[in-house]
SEVEXVO-245448 format. One record per residue (C-alpha): residue number from 0; x, y, z. Coordinates in steps of 0.2 Angstrom, whole numbers, plus 2048, in hexadecimal, padded with zeros to 3 digits. Each point is the difference from the previous one (the first is absolute). Layout:
BEGIN
{node NUM; {X; Y; Z}} ...
//
This chain:
BEGIN
{node 0; {564; D5A; 61A}} {node 1; {7FD; 812; 802}} {node 2; {801; 7FE; 813}} {node 3; {812; 7FA; 7FD}} {node 4; {802; 810; 7F5}} {node 5; {7FB; 80B; 80E}} {node 6; {80B; 7F8; 80D}} {node 7; {80F; 801; 7F3}} {node 8; {7FC; 812; 7FD}} {node 9; {802; 804; 813}} {node 10; {810; 7F6; 801}} {node 11; {807; 809; 7F1}} {node 12; {7FB; 811; 807}} {node 13; {807; 7FC; 811}} {node 14; {811; 7FA; 7F9}} {node 15; {801; 80F; 7F5}} {node 16; {7FD; 80B; 80F}} {node 17; {80D; 7F7; 80B}} {node 18; {80E; 801; 7F2}} {node 19; {7FC; 812; 7FB}} {node 20; {80D; 808; 80B}} {node 21; {80D; 7F6; 7F8}} {node 22; {7FA; 7FF; 7EE}} {node 23; {7FD; 810; 7F6}} {node 24; {7F4; 7F7; 7F4}} {node 25; {7F5; 7F9; 80E}} {node 26; {801; 811; 809}} {node 27; {7F9; 809; 7F0}} {node 28; {7F3; 7F3; 7FE}} {node 29; {7FA; 803; 812}} {node 30; {802; 813; 800}} {node 31; {7F9; 803; 7EF}} {node 32; {7EF; 7FA; 806}} {node 33; {800; 807; 812}} {node 34; {7F8; 811; 7FB}} {node 35; {7F7; 7FA; 7F0}} {node 36; {7EF; 804; 806}} {node 37; {805; 811; 806}} {node 38; {809; 803; 7EF}} {node 39; {7F1; 7FA; 7F6}} {node 40; {7F3; 80B; 80A}} {node 41; {80A; 80F; 7FC}} {node 42; {7FD; 7FD; 7ED}} {node 43; {7EF; 7F7; 7FF}} {node 44; {7F2; 802; 7FC}} {node 45; {803; 807; 7EF}} {node 46; {7F4; 805; 7F2}} {node 47; {807; 7F6; 7F2}} {node 48; {7FD; 7ED; 7FD}} {node 49; {80E; 7F6; 809}} {node 50; {808; 7F3; 7F5}} {node 51; {80B; 7F5; 80C}} {node 52; {80F; 7F6; 7F9}} {node 53; {80A; 7F5; 80B}} {node 54; {811; 7F8; 7FD}} {node 55; {80A; 7F5; 80C}} {node 56; {811; 808; 7FC}} {node 57; {80A; 808; 7F2}} {node 58; {7FE; 7F1; 7F3}} {node 59; {7ED; 800; 801}} {node 60; {800; 813; 7FF}} {node 61; {809; 7FF; 7F0}} {node 62; {7F4; 7F3; 7FA}} {node 63; {7F1; 80B; 803}} {node 64; {809; 811; 7FC}} {node 65; {7FA; 800; 7ED}} {node 66; {7EE; 7FE; 806}} {node 67; {801; 80D; 80D}} {node 68; {807; 80C; 7F4}} {node 69; {7F4; 7FC; 7F2}} {node 70; {7F1; 802; 80D}} {node 71; {807; 811; 805}} {node 72; {801; 805; 7ED}} {node 73; {7EE; 7FB; 7FD}} {node 74; {7F9; 806; 810}} {node 75; {80B; 80E; 807}} {node 76; {7F1; 806; 80B}} {node 77; {801; 7F0; 80B}} {node 78; {80A; 7FF; 811}} {node 79; {80C; 7F2; 7FE}} {node 80; {806; 7F7; 810}} {node 81; {80F; 7F5; 7FF}} {node 82; {804; 7F5; 80F}} {node 83; {80F; 7F4; 804}} {node 84; {803; 7F2; 80B}} {node 85; {813; 800; 800}} {node 86; {80B; 80F; 806}} {node 87; {80B; 7FD; 7F1}} {node 88; {7F2; 804; 7F4}} {node 89; {7F9; 80E; 80B}} {node 90; {811; 809; 803}} {node 91; {805; 800; 7ED}} {node 92; {7EF; 805; 7FA}} {node 93; {7F8; 80B; 80E}} {node 94; {802; 80F; 7F5}} {node 95; {7F9; 7F8; 7F0}} {node 96; {7F8; 80F; 7F6}} {node 97; {7F2; 7F6; 7F8}} {node 98; {7F7; 7FC; 811}} {node 99; {7F7; 80D; 80B}} {node 100; {806; 7F7; 80F}} {node 101; {80C; 7F2; 804}} {node 102; {7FF; 7F6; 810}} {node 103; {802; 7F0; 809}} {node 104; {7F3; 7F2; 800}} {node 105; {7F9; 7FE; 811}} {node 106; {803; 7F0; 809}} {node 107; {7F3; 7F3; 7FB}} {node 108; {7F7; 801; 811}} {node 109; {7ED; 802; 7FE}} {node 110; {7FF; 810; 80B}} {node 111; {80F; 808; 7F6}} {node 112; {7F8; 7FB; 7EF}} {node 113; {7EF; 808; 805}} {node 114; {808; 810; 806}} {node 115; {80A; 802; 7F0}} {node 116; {7F1; 7FC; 7F4}} {node 117; {7F5; 80C; 80A}} {node 118; {80D; 80E; 7FE}} {node 119; {804; 7FD; 7EE}} {node 120; {7EF; 7FB; 7F9}} {node 121; {807; 7F8; 7F0}} {node 122; {7F6; 7FE; 7F0}} {node 123; {80B; 7F1; 7FC}} {node 124; {80F; 7F7; 805}} {node 125; {80D; 7F8; 7F4}} {node 126; {80C; 7F4; 807}} {node 127; {80F; 7FD; 7F6}} {node 128; {806; 7EE; 7FC}} {node 129; {802; 7F7; 810}} {node 130; {7F7; 809; 80E}} {node 131; {7F2; 7F6; 80A}} {node 132; {7FB; 808; 811}} {node 133; {7F1; 7F6; 806}} {node 134; {7F9; 80D; 80C}} {node 135; {803; 80E; 7F4}} {node 136; {7F7; 7F6; 7F2}} {node 137; {7F2; 7FA; 80A}} {node 138; {7FC; 812; 807}} {node 139; {800; 808; 7EF}} {node 140; {7F5; 7F2; 7F9}} {node 141; {7F4; 802; 80F}} {node 142; {7FF; 813; 7FB}} {node 143; {7FE; 7FB; 7EE}} {node 144; {810; 80A; 7FB}} {node 145; {807; 7F8; 7F0}} {node 146; {811; 7F7; 802}} {node 147; {80A; 7FC; 7F1}} {node 148; {810; 7F6; 7FE}} {node 149; {80C; 806; 7F3}} {node 150; {80E; 7F7; 7F6}} {node 151; {7FF; 7F0; 80A}} {node 152; {806; 7EF; 7FD}} {node 153; {7FA; 7EF; 807}} {node 154; {808; 7EF; 801}} {node 155; {7F9; 7EF; 806}} {node 156; {80C; 7FF; 80E}} {node 157; {7FA; 810; 809}} {node 158; {7F6; 800; 810}} {node 159; {7EF; 804; 7F8}} {node 160; {800; 7EF; 7F7}} {node 161; {805; 7F5; 80F}} {node 162; {7F2; 7F6; 809}} {node 163; {805; 80B; 810}} {node 164; {7FF; 810; 7F6}} {node 165; {7ED; 802; 7FD}} {node 166; {7FE; 80F; 80B}} {node 167; {80D; 809; 7F5}} {node 168; {7F8; 7FA; 7F0}} {node 169; {7EF; 807; 806}} {node 170; {809; 811; 802}} {node 171; {803; 800; 7ED}} {node 172; {7EE; 7FF; 7FE}} {node 173; {7FE; 811; 808}} {node 174; {809; 809; 7F3}} {node 175; {7F6; 809; 7F3}} {node 176; {80D; 7FC; 7F3}} {node 177; {810; 7F7; 7FF}} {node 178; {80C; 805; 7F2}} {node 179; {80D; 7F3; 7FC}} {node 180; {810; 800; 7F6}} {node 181; {7FD; 7F0; 7F7}} {node 182; {7F3; 7F3; 7FA}} {node 183; {807; 7F3; 80C}} {node 184; {7FB; 80A; 80F}} {node 185; {7EE; 803; 7F8}} {node 186; {7FE; 7EE; 7FD}} {node 187; {805; 7FB; 811}} {node 188; {7F5; 80C; 809}} {node 189; {7F1; 7FB; 7F5}} {node 190; {803; 7EE; 804}} {node 191; {7FD; 805; 812}} {node 192; {7F0; 80A; 7FD}} {node 193; {807; 811; 7FF}} {node 194; {7F8; 808; 7F0}} {node 195; {804; 813; 800}} {node 196; {811; 7FD; 7F9}} {node 197; {808; 80A; 7F2}} {node 198; {810; 7FD; 7F7}} {node 199; {808; 812; 7FE}} {node 200; {813; 7FC; 7FF}} {node 201; {80F; 806; 809}} {node 202; {7FF; 813; 803}} {node 203; {813; 801; 804}} {node 204; {803; 7FD; 7EE}} {node 205; {7F7; 811; 7FB}} {node 206; {80B; 808; 80E}} {node 207; {811; 7FA; 7FB}} {node 208; {7FC; 803; 7ED}} {node 209; {7FB; 812; 804}} {node 210; {810; 802; 809}} {node 211; {80B; 7F9; 7F2}} {node 212; {7F8; 80C; 7F4}} {node 213; {805; 80F; 80B}} {node 214; {812; 804; 7FC}} {node 215; {808; 808; 80F}} {node 216; {812; 804; 7FC}} {node 217; {80D; 7FB; 80D}} {node 218; {810; 808; 7FA}} {node 219; {80B; 7F8; 80E}} {node 220; {7FA; 7EF; 7FB}} {node 221; {802; 803; 7EE}} {node 222; {812; 806; 802}} {node 223; {803; 7F0; 80B}} {node 224; {7F9; 7F4; 7F4}} {node 225; {809; 808; 7F1}} {node 226; {7FB; 7F4; 7F3}} {node 227; {806; 7F1; 80A}} {node 228; {7F7; 7EF; 802}} {node 229; {7F6; 803; 810}} {node 230; {7F8; 7F3; 80B}} {node 231; {7F3; 807; 80C}} {node 232; {7FF; 7F6; 810}} {node 233; {7EE; 805; 806}} {node 234; {7FA; 7FE; 812}} {node 235; {80F; 7F4; 803}} {node 236; {804; 7F5; 80F}} {node 237; {811; 7F8; 804}} {node 238; {7FD; 7F1; 7F5}} {node 239; {7FE; 80B; 7F0}} {node 240; {80E; 80B; 806}} {node 241; {80C; 7F2; 802}} {node 242; {7FC; 7FA; 7EE}} {node 243; {803; 811; 7FA}} {node 244; {810; 802; 809}} {node 245; {807; 7F0; 7F8}} {node 246; {7FA; 804; 7EF}} {node 247; {808; 811; 801}} {node 248; {811; 7F9; 806}} {node 249; {800; 7F4; 7F2}} {node 250; {7FA; 80C; 7F2}} {node 251; {805; 811; 804}} {node 252; {811; 7FF; 7F6}} {node 253; {7F7; 7F9; 7F1}} {node 254; {804; 80D; 7F2}} {node 255; {7F8; 7F6; 7F2}} {node 256; {7F0; 80B; 802}} {node 257; {7F9; 80E; 809}} {node 258; {807; 803; 811}} {node 259; {7F6; 7F8; 80E}} {node 260; {7F8; 80A; 80E}} {node 261; {7F4; 7FC; 80E}} {node 262; {7F2; 80A; 808}} {node 263; {7FB; 7F8; 810}} {node 264; {7F0; 806; 809}} {node 265; {7FF; 7F5; 810}} {node 266; {7F0; 7FC; 808}} {node 267; {808; 804; 811}} {node 268; {808; 811; 800}} {node 269; {805; 800; 813}} {node 270; {812; 806; 802}} {node 271; {807; 7EF; 805}} {node 272; {7FA; 7F8; 7F0}} {node 273; {806; 80D; 7F5}} {node 274; {811; 7FF; 808}} {node 275; {800; 7ED; 7FC}} {node 276; {7FD; 803; 7EE}} {node 277; {80D; 80D; 7FF}} {node 278; {80C; 7F4; 808}} {node 279; {7FB; 7F3; 7F3}} {node 280; {806; 80B; 7F1}} {node 281; {80D; 80B; 808}} {node 282; {806; 810; 7F8}} {node 283; {7F7; 7FE; 7F0}} {node 284; {7EF; 803; 80A}} {node 285; {7F8; 811; 803}} {node 286; {7F0; 805; 809}} {node 287; {7F3; 809; 7F6}} {node 288; {800; 80E; 80E}} {node 289; {813; 803; 7FB}} {node 290; {7FF; 7FD; 7ED}} {node 291; {803; 813; 7FC}} {node 292; {810; 801; 80A}} {node 293; {80B; 7F1; 7F9}} {node 294; {7F9; 7F4; 7F4}} {node 295; {80D; 801; 7F2}} {node 296; {807; 7EE; 802}} {node 297; {7F1; 7F8; 809}} {node 298; {7F8; 7F1; 7F9}} {node 299; {7F3; 7FC; 80D}} {node 300; {7F3; 80C; 805}} {node 301; {7F7; 7FC; 811}} {node 302; {7EF; 808; 802}} {node 303; {7FE; 806; 812}} {node 304; {7EF; 807; 7FF}} {node 305; {7EE; 7FB; 7FC}} {node 306; {7F5; 805; 7F2}} {node 307; {80B; 801; 7F1}} {node 308; {801; 7EE; 7FA}} {node 309; {7F2; 801; 7F4}} {node 310; {809; 80E; 7F7}} {node 311; {811; 7F8; 800}} {node 312; {7FA; 7F1; 7F5}} {node 313; {800; 80B; 7F0}} {node 314; {813; 801; 802}} {node 315; {803; 7ED; 801}} {node 316; {802; 7F2; 7F4}} {node 317; {7FB; 7F1; 80B}} {node 318; {7F7; 800; 811}} {node 319; {804; 7F4; 80E}} {node 320; {7F1; 801; 80C}} {node 321; {801; 7FB; 812}} {node 322; {7F5; 7F5; 80B}} {node 323; {801; 7F0; 7F6}} {node 324; {80C; 7F8; 80C}} {node 325; {7F5; 805; 80F}} {node 326; {7EE; 803; 805}} {node 327; {7FA; 805; 7EF}} {node 328; {805; 80A; 7F0}} {node 329; {800; 813; 800}} {node 330; {7F9; 80B; 7F2}} {node 331; {804; 7F9; 7EF}} {node 332; {7F3; 80A; 7F7}} {node 333; {80A; 810; 801}} {node 334; {80F; 7F9; 7F6}} {node 335; {7F4; 7F8; 7F4}} {node 336; {7F8; 810; 7FC}} {node 337; {811; 807; 7FC}} {node 338; {803; 7F2; 7F4}} {node 339; {80E; 7F7; 80A}} {node 340; {803; 7ED; 801}} {node 341; {7FE; 7FB; 812}} {node 342; {809; 7F3; 80A}} {node 343; {7FA; 7FA; 811}} {node 344; {802; 7F2; 80D}} {node 345; {7F5; 7F0; 801}} {node 346; {7F2; 806; 80C}} {node 347; {7F4; 808; 7F3}} {node 348; {7F2; 7F3; 7FF}} {node 349; {7F3; 80C; 809}} {node 350; {803; 80D; 7F3}} {node 351; {7F7; 7FD; 7F0}} {node 352; {809; 80E; 7F7}} {node 353; {810; 7F7; 803}} {node 354; {7FA; 7F0; 7F8}} {node 355; {7F9; 809; 7F1}} {node 356; {810; 80A; 7FD}} {node 357; {80A; 7F0; 801}} {node 358; {7F4; 7F8; 7F3}} {node 359; {803; 80F; 7F5}} {node 360; {813; 7FE; 802}} {node 361; {801; 812; 807}} {node 362; {805; 7F9; 812}} {node 363; {80B; 7F3; 806}} {node 364; {801; 7F7; 811}} {node 365; {810; 7FA; 808}} {node 366; {805; 7F6; 80F}} {node 367; {813; 803; 800}} {node 368; {80E; 80A; 7F9}} {node 369; {804; 7F5; 7F2}} {node 370; {7EE; 801; 7F9}} {node 371; {801; 813; 802}} {node 372; {810; 800; 7F6}} {node 373; {7F7; 7F5; 7F3}} {node 374; {7F2; 80D; 7FD}} {node 375; {80C; 80E; 7FF}} {node 376; {80C; 7F9; 7F3}} {node 377; {7F4; 802; 7F1}} {node 378; {7FB; 811; 807}} {node 379; {812; 806; 800}} {node 380; {805; 7F8; 7F0}} {node 381; {7F1; 800; 7F5}} {node 382; {7F7; 810; 7FD}} {node 383; {7F0; 7F8; 7F9}} {node 384; {7FE; 7F5; 810}} {node 385; {800; 810; 80A}} {node 386; {7F4; 80A; 7F5}} {node 387; {7F4; 7F0; 7FE}} {node 388; {7FE; 7FE; 812}} {node 389; {7FE; 813; 803}} {node 390; {7F3; 801; 7F3}} {node 391; {7F6; 7F1; 807}} {node 392; {800; 809; 811}} {node 393; {7F9; 810; 7F9}} {node 394; {7F3; 7F7; 7F5}} {node 395; {7FA; 7F6; 80F}} {node 396; {7FD; 810; 80A}} {node 397; {7F7; 809; 7F2}} {node 398; {7F4; 7F0; 7FE}} {node 399; {7FB; 801; 812}} {node 400; {7FB; 813; 800}} {node 401; {7EE; 806; 805}} {node 402; {7FD; 7F9; 811}} {node 403; {7FE; 811; 808}} {node 404; {7F2; 804; 7F4}} {node 405; {7F7; 7F0; 803}} {node 406; {802; 802; 812}} {node 407; {7F9; 811; 801}} {node 408; {7F1; 7FB; 7F5}} {node 409; {7FC; 7F2; 80C}} {node 410; {802; 80B; 810}} {node 411; {7F5; 80E; 7FA}} {node 412; {7F2; 7F5; 7F8}} {node 413; {7F0; 802; 80A}} {node 414; {808; 80B; 80D}} 
//
């Protein structure tokens, strides 16, 4: 099986190299690793203990961020190395202040992995959530450098548990400890002979709750919302945007309650997509980058940057989160931490927090516009319905806190 992995790795690398002149992401993926050894040799060796965290991309980084920052607080003397696989994660967090160095992960070729480890000499490696690089893990295991897996989830349909996936299951046995988010993952791993498994919970919840407690005034947003009923479209795609458009067209003139306004933060902020959203709503729509100039009569605010969505939720009444009509749901913990009822599409079954929020009547899943309308009617007409769902969101978040503390304890034990 791992022979096929090596062949696939070479094919993937060659394909990225071929398309790199035409695709900026592939070009960054190649160029970012080109002078990696030279860059590292200008920094290492260092006198401090090197604690290495690795994230595939931005989402995994946010999952591990509370633990990185807790480690920094407890051990400010350590050298924290943060690596990324994806250019999207690296480019957005290459100046992350809590790490001493941010770099790309080398290609998982044996020679490159050996050179990287020889230069860095890490005390430990913490892989975040879904990162399994066979040559890297095997080389660290051979050198008796502890490897940990943080905030993972496992399902029976994954490769590890197939009859043809035994080589990958054996990789899991090389981890010093595997920290999982739920008891189902622990039970599954133990049933396959993996014993060093610890349930620590979801570290993202600590992060989003902490953000929700830090009040950052956004005067322009406050002026725009102006005591209106505000729906936040978070990380939306065209299916969510079409539903919001229809709902706005049918309800914008309703004067029986607070004025309806929308804040839409699309997942794709390329110019072509932003223009499509503007065309949907016409003259009532204004971009966030223009909000100070002419927003008096605008009813739809289009967020045309990245990084402020988590702060916007405090200005909303309801969150409509994207991804549920596509490949998978985006972050619903952020609006939950702010005490908002949450609506999303039907593809949420790989997200336990979505199931749990639905059970608590804090979240609602829809397949079409009529169902969205059915959820919204009591929220607009009945004050208790809105406050009940919002309180359920907030209480769920509070009940799940503490994963960072448990994770740090597990990582530091016997180091």
